[in-house]
C-alpha positions as CSV (number, residue, x, y, z in Angstrom):
1,M,5.5,40.1,-1.2
2,A,2.8,38.4,0.8
3,D,-0.4,39.5,-1.0
4,G,-2.1,36.2,-1.5
5,A,-4.3,34.1,0.7
6,F,-2.9,32.8,4.0
7,G,-0.1,35.3,3.8
8,L,1.5,33.6,0.9
9,S,3.0,35.4,-2.0
10,R,0.7,35.6,-5.0
11,E,3.1,33.3,-6.9
12,L,3.1,30.6,-4.2
13,E,-0.7,30.8,-3.7
14,L,-1.3,30.2,-7.5
15,A,1.3,27.4,-7.6
16,T,-0.3,25.5,-4.7
17,A,-4.0,26.4,-5.2
18,P,-4.9,23.0,-6.8
19,V,-3.3,21.2,-3.9
20,W,-5.1,23.3,-1.3
21,A,-8.4,22.5,-3.0
22,K,-7.7,18.8,-2.4
23,V,-6.5,19.0,1.2
24,R,-8.5,21.9,2.7
25,E,-10.7,19.5,4.7
26,Q,-7.7,17.8,6.2
27,V,-5.1,20.6,6.6
28,T,-5.8,23.7,8.7
29,P,-5.1,27.2,7.5
30,L,-2.6,27.5,10.3
31,E,-0.6,24.6,8.8
32,W,-1.0,25.5,5.2
33,P,1.6,28.3,4.7
34,A,4.5,26.1,5.8
35,Q,3.2,23.1,3.9
36,A,2.7,25.2,0.7
37,A,6.2,26.5,0.8
38,L,7.6,23.0,1.2
39,I,5.4,21.6,-1.6
40,H,6.6,24.3,-3.9
41,E,10.3,23.8,-3.0
42,I,10.0,20.0,-3.4
43,N,8.4,20.3,-6.8
44,Q,11.2,22.6,-7.9
45,L,13.8,20.2,-6.6
46,K,12.3,17.3,-8.5
47,R,12.9,19.1,-11.7
48,E,16.5,20.0,-10.8
49,R,17.3,16.4,-9.6
50,D,15.4,14.7,-12.5
51,A,13.3,12.9,-9.8
52,V,9.9,11.4,-9.3
53,I,8.1,10.9,-6.0
54,L,6.1,7.7,-5.4
55,A,3.4,8.5,-2.8
56,H,1.7,5.5,-1.2
57,N,-2.0,5.6,-0.4
58,Y,-1.1,5.8,3.3
59,M,0.9,9.1,3.0
60,T,-0.7,12.2,4.5
61,P,-2.8,14.3,2.1
62,E,-0.2,17.1,1.7
63,I,2.3,14.6,0.5
64,F,-0.1,12.5,-1.5
65,H,-1.8,15.4,-3.4
66,G,1.1,17.9,-3.1
67,V,4.2,16.2,-4.3
68,G,3.3,12.7,-5.4
69,D,4.0,12.1,-9.1
70,Y,2.6,8.6,-8.9
71,V,0.1,7.6,-6.2
72,G,-1.3,4.2,-5.3
73,D,-0.3,0.9,-3.8
74,S,3.3,-0.3,-3.5
75,L,3.5,-2.4,-6.6
76,G,1.6,0.0,-8.8
77,L,4.1,2.7,-7.7
78,A,7.1,0.6,-8.5
79,K,5.8,-0.3,-12.0
80,E,5.1,3.4,-12.7
81,A,8.6,4.3,-11.6
82,A,10.1,1.6,-13.9
83,R,8.3,3.3,-16.8
84,S,9.4,6.7,-15.9
85,G,12.4,8.3,-17.7
86,S,13.5,10.1,-14.5
87,R,16.9,8.9,-13.0
88,V,16.0,9.4,-9.3
89,I,13.1,7.8,-7.4
90,V,12.0,9.1,-4.0
91,Q,9.9,6.5,-2.2
92,A,7.3,8.2,0.0
93,G,6.4,5.0,1.7
94,V,8.3,2.3,3.7
95,H,11.6,0.5,3.1
96,F,10.3,-2.7,1.4
97,M,8.6,-0.4,-1.2
98,A,11.8,1.3,-2.0
99,E,13.5,-2.1,-2.4
100,T,10.8,-3.1,-4.8
101,S,11.4,0.1,-6.8
102,K,15.1,-0.7,-6.9
103,I,14.4,-4.3,-8.0
104,L,12.3,-3.1,-10.9
105,S,14.6,-0.1,-11.7
106,P,18.1,-1.3,-11.0
107,E,19.7,1.5,-13.1
108,K,18.0,4.3,-11.1
109,T,18.9,5.9,-7.8
110,V,16.2,5.1,-5.2
111,L,16.0,7.3,-2.1
112,I,13.8,7.0,1.0
113,P,13.4,10.1,3.2
114,D,13.8,8.1,6.5
115,L,15.6,4.8,6.7
116,R,13.7,3.9,9.8
117,A,10.4,3.7,7.9
118,G,9.9,-0.1,8.3
119,C,6.9,-2.4,8.4
120,S,5.7,-4.8,11.0
121,L,4.5,-7.3,8.4
122,A,7.7,-7.2,6.4
123,A,9.7,-7.6,9.6
124,S,7.7,-10.7,10.6
125,I,9.6,-13.0,8.2
126,T,13.1,-13.4,6.8
127,G,14.7,-15.2,3.8
128,A,16.1,-17.8,6.2
129,D,12.5,-18.5,7.4
130,V,11.4,-19.0,3.8
131,R,14.2,-21.4,3.1
132,L,13.1,-23.5,6.2
133,I,9.5,-23.4,5.0
134,K,10.5,-24.8,1.6
135,Q,12.5,-27.6,3.3
136,R,9.4,-28.5,5.3
137,Y,7.0,-28.4,2.3
138,P,9.2,-29.5,-0.7
139,G,7.6,-29.1,-4.1
140,L,4.9,-26.6,-3.0
141,P,5.0,-23.1,-4.6
142,V,5.7,-20.1,-2.4
143,V,3.5,-17.1,-3.0
144,T,4.7,-14.0,-1.2
145,Y,2.9,-10.8,-0.6
146,V,4.7,-7.8,-2.0
147,N,4.8,-6.3,1.5
148,T,8.1,-8.1,2.2
149,T,11.8,-7.5,2.0
150,A,13.9,-8.2,-1.1
151,D,15.6,-11.0,1.0
152,V,12.2,-12.8,1.2
153,K,11.2,-12.1,-2.4
154,A,14.4,-13.7,-3.5
155,E,13.3,-17.0,-1.9
156,T,9.8,-16.8,-3.6
157,D,8.3,-18.4,-6.6
158,I,5.8,-15.6,-7.3
159,C,4.6,-12.4,-5.6
160,C,1.1,-11.2,-5.1
161,T,-0.9,-8.2,-4.0
162,S,-4.1,-8.0,-2.1
163,A,-5.8,-7.2,-5.4
164,N,-4.7,-10.4,-7.2
165,A,-3.8,-12.9,-4.3
166,V,-6.6,-15.3,-5.2
167,Q,-5.7,-15.3,-8.9
168,V,-2.0,-15.8,-8.1
169,V,-2.7,-18.7,-5.7
170,E,-4.9,-20.5,-8.2
171,W,-2.3,-19.9,-11.0
172,A,0.5,-21.3,-8.8
173,A,-1.5,-24.4,-7.8
174,K,-2.2,-25.1,-11.5
175,E,1.3,-24.3,-12.7
176,W,2.9,-26.6,-10.1
177,G,0.2,-29.2,-10.3
178,V,-0.6,-29.2,-6.6
179,D,-3.6,-28.6,-4.4
180,R,-1.8,-26.6,-1.7
181,V,0.1,-23.4,-1.9
182,I,2.3,-21.5,0.7
183,L,1.0,-18.0,1.0
184,I,3.1,-15.7,3.3
185,P,3.6,-13.7,5.4
186,D,0.2,-12.1,6.2
187,E,-1.9,-14.5,8.2
188,Y,-5.2,-12.6,7.7
189,L,-4.7,-12.1,4.0
190,A,-4.0,-15.9,3.7
191,R,-7.2,-16.7,5.7
192,N,-9.3,-14.4,3.7
193,V,-7.9,-15.8,0.4
194,A,-8.6,-19.3,1.7
195,A,-12.3,-18.4,1.9
196,Q,-12.3,-17.5,-1.8
197,T,-10.7,-20.6,-3.3
198,T,-10.6,-24.4,-3.2
199,V,-6.8,-24.4,-3.1
200,G,-5.4,-25.3,0.3
201,I,-3.4,-22.5,2.0
202,I,-0.4,-22.9,4.3
203,A,0.1,-19.6,6.1
204,W,2.6,-17.7,8.3
205,K,1.7,-15.8,11.5
206,G,2.7,-12.3,10.2
207,R,0.3,-9.4,10.7
208,C,0.0,-5.7,9.8
209,E,-0.1,-3.8,13.1
210,V,-2.6,-1.3,11.5
211,H,-5.1,-3.8,10.3
212,E,-4.9,-6.5,12.9
213,R,-6.2,-4.1,15.6
214,F,-9.7,-3.8,13.9
215,T,-12.4,-5.9,15.4
216,A,-15.9,-7.0,14.5
217,Q,-17.1,-4.9,17.5
218,D,-15.6,-1.8,15.8
219,I,-17.9,-2.6,12.9
220,A,-20.9,-3.1,15.1
221,D,-20.2,0.2,16.9
222,M,-19.9,2.1,13.6
223,R,-23.2,0.6,12.3
224,A,-25.0,1.7,15.5
225,A,-23.6,5.2,15.2
226,Y,-24.0,5.6,11.4
227,P,-26.6,3.1,10.2
228,G,-26.5,4.4,6.6
229,A,-22.8,4.2,6.1
230,E,-21.1,1.7,3.8
231,I,-18.3,-0.1,5.6
232,L,-15.3,-1.2,3.5
233,A,-12.5,-3.4,4.9
234,H,-9.0,-4.4,3.7
235,P,-8.2,-8.1,3.5
236,E,-5.3,-7.7,5.9
237,C,-8.0,-7.4,8.6
238,P,-9.2,-10.4,10.6
239,E,-11.9,-12.6,8.9
240,D,-14.7,-11.6,11.2
241,V,-14.1,-7.9,10.3
242,L,-14.5,-8.7,6.6
243,A,-17.6,-10.8,7.3
244,A,-19.2,-7.9,9.2
245,S,-18.4,-5.4,6.4
246,D,-20.3,-4.4,3.3
247,F,-17.4,-4.7,0.9
248,A,-13.8,-6.0,1.2
249,G,-11.0,-5.5,-1.2
250,S,-7.6,-4.1,-1.9
251,T,-6.9,-0.4,-1.6
252,A,-7.5,-0.1,-5.4
253,A,-10.8,-2.0,-5.2
254,M,-12.0,0.1,-2.2
255,I,-11.2,3.3,-4.1
256,D,-12.9,2.0,-7.3
257,H,-16.0,1.0,-5.2
258,V,-16.4,4.4,-3.5
259,T,-15.7,6.3,-6.7
260,A,-18.3,4.3,-8.7
261,R,-21.0,4.3,-6.0
262,K,-20.4,7.7,-4.2
263,P,-22.3,6.7,-1.1
264,K,-23.2,9.5,1.3
265,Q,-21.2,8.0,4.1
266,V,-18.2,5.6,4.1
267,V,-16.2,3.9,6.8
268,M,-12.8,2.6,5.5
269,I,-11.4,0.0,7.7
270,T,-7.7,0.6,6.9
271,E,-5.0,3.2,7.5
272,C,-6.3,6.7,8.3
273,S,-4.6,8.6,5.5
274,M,-6.3,6.4,2.8
275,A,-9.7,7.9,3.6
276,S,-8.3,11.4,3.8
277,N,-6.7,11.1,0.4
278,V,-9.7,9.6,-1.3
279,A,-11.8,12.4,0.3
280,G,-9.8,14.9,-1.6
281,D,-11.2,13.5,-4.9
282,L,-14.7,12.9,-3.6
283,P,-15.8,16.0,-1.7
284,D,-19.5,14.9,-1.7
285,V,-18.7,11.7,0.3
286,Q,-18.4,11.8,4.0
287,F,-15.6,9.6,5.3
288,I,-16.0,8.5,8.9
289,G,-13.5,6.9,11.4
290,P,-12.4,4.6,12.9
291,C,-9.0,4.3,11.4
292,N,-5.5,3.4,12.7
293,L,-2.3,5.3,11.9
294,C,0.7,3.5,10.5
295,P,3.7,4.8,12.6
296,H,6.1,3.8,9.9
297,M,4.4,5.6,7.1
298,K,4.1,8.7,9.3
299,R,7.9,8.9,9.5
300,I,7.8,10.4,6.0
301,T,7.2,14.1,6.0
302,L,7.4,17.0,3.6
303,E,10.5,18.2,5.5
304,N,12.5,14.9,5.1
305,I,11.4,14.6,1.5
306,R,12.8,18.0,0.9
307,D,16.0,17.1,2.8
308,C,16.3,13.8,0.9
309,L,16.3,15.7,-2.4
310,V,18.6,18.5,-1.3
311,N,21.3,16.1,0.0
312,M,20.5,13.1,-2.2
313,Q,20.6,11.1,0.9
314,F,19.4,7.6,2.2
315,E,19.9,5.6,-1.0
316,V,18.3,2.1,-1.0
317,T,20.3,-0.7,-2.6
318,V,19.7,-4.4,-3.1
319,P,22.6,-6.8,-3.8
320,E,22.4,-7.8,-7.5
321,D,22.2,-11.6,-6.9
322,M,19.3,-11.0,-4.5
323,A,17.7,-8.5,-6.8
324,E,17.8,-10.9,-9.8
325,R,16.0,-13.6,-7.9
326,A,13.5,-11.2,-6.4
327,R,12.8,-9.7,-9.8
328,L,11.8,-13.0,-11.2
329,A,9.1,-13.5,-8.5
330,V,7.8,-10.0,-9.1
331,Q,8.0,-10.2,-12.9
332,R,6.0,-13.5,-12.9
333,M,3.2,-11.7,-11.2
334,I,3.4,-8.7,-13.5
335,D,3.3,-11.0,-16.5
336,L,0.0,-12.7,-15.4
337,P,-3.0,-11.2,-17.2
338,P,-4.3,-8.6,-14.7
339,P,-7.9,-9.0,-13.4
340,A,-10.4,-6.9,-15.2
341,T,-11.0,-5.1,-11.9
342,P,-9.1,-5.2,-8.6
343,A,-10.4,-8.2,-6.8
344,R,-13.0,-7.9,-4.2
345,Y,-13.4,-10.5,-1.5
346,D,-16.8,-12.3,-1.6
347,L,-18.3,-11.7,1.8
348,V,-20.8,-14.5,1.5
349,K,-17.9,-17.0,1.1
350,A,-16.0,-15.2,3.9
351,R,-18.7,-16.1,6.4
352,H,-17.8,-19.8,6.0
353,H,-14.8,-20.9,7.9
354,V,-12.0,-22.3,5.8
355,A,-9.2,-23.9,7.6
356,V,-5.6,-22.9,6.8
357,E,-2.4,-24.7,8.0
358,L,-0.5,-22.2,10.1
359,I,3.2,-22.7,10.2
């Protein structure tokens, strides 16, 4: 009987009311009845399948707030999944994230709702490329961003995230007794890390198609239109974008910054859904564009999450020998003492050009 708001049954309205409170500024009343029904169905299926859903920060709000059991960045999600007692993991994200979950939880079934959900950055380099790099620079440690395939991680000495890249680079240089480190594959992350350390950086020309499109002119235009807004940038953006911003840091650092300060207006220079999801928890903060959509993340929908659980389809596997080597690189990073807070990128340092060697 449809006696609740939006034509929903009273039971469905009550079950999904907390989600609606989070997404009401991003989802229209016209869309909500279908989304509410799917959210309710998915949450029931999770219990039946003994499954958890890992929802990346770049998922749309109805997924992030509606069905995500763990939400956050890719490594944080994989670590949470490994701690979970559930036997099935559904990766609401892209393929390399599902591989990372499988690497850290080899005994669990890992599913992805759409096998085509890839990543321009992960696709920019292969394990064979890394083997050639190591031949060219023998004896130097290879630090690899977690936004890479299992094949690449397997050729790596230690992984990093945008939150701890500076820490990992400096640890690797000290551990190997060298003054240069290979940091791959994101060119802009490498350049921005280079501005924060005295360790020499050898970089690869890989880029995130979302973050590389932002320009310093975008920042100038936003300042002119919204002079009181705080501008936050992700370190996968070009160096001049970080230099023109008020704050730069990982997704976790950006969220912590906005949550602590609660500025009236914020511009997040990153993927669109990130701001939409943070807005659900900070209704008094106005989030303003510009933003760029990740076409790969947007392949994940409520519909294919539901189908994934109904049919137990699109399992992601990693060959065991590859997984063992990749697990070592990820575990080395996990075993490092975490920074007290997610690292921010010092924008004063970032204004000074630091040369990197581009392979």
